[in-house]
C-alpha positions as CSV (number, residue, x, y, z in Angstrom):
1,M,58.9,183.0,189.4
2,S,56.4,181.5,191.9
3,N,57.8,179.5,194.3
4,S,54.8,177.1,193.7
5,L,55.8,177.4,189.7
6,T,59.0,176.1,190.4
7,Q,58.0,173.7,192.6
8,M,56.1,172.2,188.9
9,L,58.9,173.1,186.4
10,E,61.3,171.2,188.8
11,K,58.4,168.1,188.8
12,T,58.1,168.1,185.4
13,F,61.7,169.1,183.7
14,G,63.8,169.0,186.8
15,H,63.9,165.9,188.3
16,P,60.8,164.8,186.6
17,R,58.4,162.4,189.4
18,G,54.9,161.7,189.8
19,L,52.2,162.4,187.5
20,L,54.4,166.0,186.3
21,G,57.5,163.7,185.5
22,R,55.7,161.4,183.2
23,F,54.0,164.7,181.3
24,G,57.5,165.5,180.8
25,G,59.2,163.1,179.8
26,L,56.4,162.4,176.5
27,A,57.0,166.2,176.2
28,M,61.0,166.0,176.0
29,A,60.5,162.4,174.1
30,Y,58.2,164.8,171.6
31,G,60.3,167.8,172.1
32,N,63.6,167.4,171.9
33,A,63.4,164.1,169.7
34,A,65.2,166.3,166.5
35,T,68.1,167.8,169.0
36,E,68.6,164.6,170.0
37,L,69.7,162.7,166.8
38,R,71.1,166.0,165.6
39,V,73.5,166.4,168.4
40,V,74.1,162.2,168.2
41,E,74.8,163.1,164.5
42,L,77.1,166.0,165.0
43,A,79.5,164.0,167.7
44,S,80.1,161.6,165.2
45,I,80.8,158.6,167.4
46,E,83.0,155.4,165.8
47,S,81.6,151.7,167.1
48,A,85.3,151.9,169.5
49,E,84.2,155.0,171.3
50,T,82.2,155.4,174.8
51,A,79.7,157.9,175.2
52,L,78.0,159.7,178.0
53,V,74.7,161.4,178.0
54,V,74.2,163.7,180.8
55,G,70.4,164.0,181.3
56,P,68.8,162.1,179.2
57,G,65.4,162.0,179.7
58,P,63.1,159.9,178.2
59,G,66.5,158.6,175.7
60,V,65.9,159.3,172.9
61,G,69.3,160.4,172.1
62,L,70.7,157.5,174.7
63,E,69.5,155.1,172.2
64,A,70.7,157.1,168.8
65,A,74.1,157.2,170.6
66,A,73.8,153.9,171.5
67,G,73.0,153.1,167.3
68,H,77.1,154.4,167.5
69,A,79.2,153.5,170.3
70,G,81.1,151.0,172.0
71,R,79.7,151.9,175.0
72,V,76.7,154.4,176.5
73,I,76.5,155.3,180.1
74,G,73.1,157.8,180.3
75,V,73.5,159.8,184.2
76,D,70.2,162.1,185.5
77,P,68.9,162.6,188.8
78,S,65.5,161.5,187.8
79,P,64.1,157.9,188.5
80,E,61.7,158.2,186.6
81,M,63.8,159.4,183.2
82,L,65.7,156.4,184.3
83,A,63.0,154.3,183.9
84,R,61.8,155.7,181.0
85,S,65.3,155.4,179.6
86,R,65.9,151.6,180.2
87,R,62.2,150.6,178.7
88,R,63.0,152.9,175.5
89,C,67.1,151.2,175.4
90,G,66.8,147.7,176.8
91,D,70.4,146.6,177.6
92,K,71.9,148.6,175.3
93,V,72.9,150.6,178.0
94,E,74.4,151.8,181.2
95,L,72.0,153.4,183.5
96,R,73.0,155.1,186.6
97,R,71.8,158.5,189.0
98,G,74.0,161.3,188.9
99,T,73.7,165.0,187.5
100,A,76.6,167.1,184.9
101,D,78.8,168.2,188.5
102,S,78.4,164.1,189.7
103,T,78.8,161.9,186.8
104,G,80.5,158.5,188.9
105,E,82.6,158.1,185.7
106,P,86.8,157.9,186.4
107,D,89.3,160.3,185.0
108,D,89.2,160.3,181.2
109,G,86.7,157.6,181.1
110,V,85.0,158.6,178.0
111,D,86.0,160.0,174.3
112,V,82.1,161.9,174.3
113,V,79.9,163.5,176.1
114,L,76.4,164.8,174.9
115,T,73.9,167.0,177.1
116,V,70.6,168.3,175.1
117,N,68.1,170.9,177.2
118,N,70.0,169.9,180.4
119,V,72.8,172.8,181.0
120,Q,69.7,175.4,182.1
121,L,69.0,172.9,185.1
122,W,72.8,172.4,186.6
123,E,72.7,173.8,189.8
124,D,76.7,175.0,189.7
125,R,77.8,174.8,186.2
126,A,81.1,175.5,186.9
127,A,81.2,172.1,188.5
128,G,79.3,170.4,185.5
129,F,81.8,171.9,183.2
130,A,84.9,170.8,185.4
131,E,82.8,167.7,185.7
132,L,82.6,166.8,182.3
133,F,86.1,168.0,181.4
134,R,87.4,165.3,184.2
135,V,85.9,163.0,182.5
136,L,86.7,163.1,179.1
137,R,89.7,161.6,177.6
138,P,92.4,163.7,175.9
139,G,91.0,165.0,172.7
140,G,87.6,164.1,173.6
141,R,84.5,166.3,173.1
142,L,81.3,167.4,174.9
143,L,78.9,168.8,172.6
144,L,75.9,170.8,174.3
145,S,72.5,172.3,173.4
146,A,70.0,173.9,175.1
147,H,66.8,176.3,174.2
148,E,68.2,179.2,173.5
149,K,65.1,181.0,175.8
150,W,66.4,178.9,178.8
151,L,69.4,179.2,178.7
152,P,71.0,180.8,182.0
153,V,73.7,183.1,179.7
154,S,74.4,183.7,176.1
155,R,75.3,181.4,174.7
156,H,79.1,183.2,174.5
157,E,79.2,182.9,177.9
158,L,78.5,178.9,178.0
159,A,81.9,178.6,176.0
160,D,83.8,181.5,177.6
161,E,82.7,179.3,181.2
162,A,83.9,175.8,179.1
163,A,87.0,177.6,178.0
164,A,87.5,178.3,182.3
165,A,87.2,174.2,182.6
166,G,89.8,173.9,180.3
167,F,87.7,173.1,177.0
168,T,89.8,174.4,173.5
169,D,88.6,174.2,170.4
170,L,84.5,176.3,171.1
171,Q,82.5,176.7,168.6
172,T,79.1,177.4,169.5
173,W,75.9,178.3,166.9
174,T,72.3,178.7,166.9
175,W,70.9,175.4,165.0
176,E,66.7,175.9,164.1
177,P,65.1,171.9,164.7
178,P,62.2,171.1,162.4
179,G,58.8,171.3,163.6
180,F,55.8,173.4,164.5
181,G,57.1,175.8,167.3
182,A,60.3,174.3,168.0
183,S,62.2,176.8,169.7
184,L,65.5,177.5,168.4
185,A,68.7,175.5,170.4
186,A,71.8,176.9,171.3
187,Q,74.4,174.5,170.2
188,L,78.5,174.2,171.6
189,R,81.4,172.1,170.4
190,A,83.9,171.5,172.9
191,V,87.4,169.6,173.2
192,K,89.2,168.4,175.9
193,P,93.0,169.3,174.6
194,A,95.3,166.4,173.9
195,A,97.7,165.5,176.4
């Protein structure tokens, strides 16, 4: 991939900023909405739980999680996406700059971690899975979804990477989001073992 194309994709989807970032936010809100809502549904978040959304983009899944959880935190490296999430969610959520491998959360601080179409952007997946394992309470769960065609490794290898970080009860499957041109989603569910 050429350097200029890589930079354009980075400004549009990786760390959205400027005009390309605004376009990327609109594309994410439209293209990811069904998957975001599906992941929140699969998480079965309860009202006393804390949810961490990694890479919420324009905040569709973040807003859905806020309708279930007692506390919702969104971490994104892009100020543009944090601003979009703030406009969508208002004061219902806590937002901060962060990434999968640097969430700013304390040990055992959240019950569920959600991430949609973000894992392919992690600079260090092993560090990302280790951080998400660290911040989950014992018995907490991780739900991850990504366009299967953009995964850096197969969904089964991704599950192996999560297992290497300590996650158990791993399940992986594919899901076809509704809508014209929707891309097949690879999904993963994992649990941090109870103490």
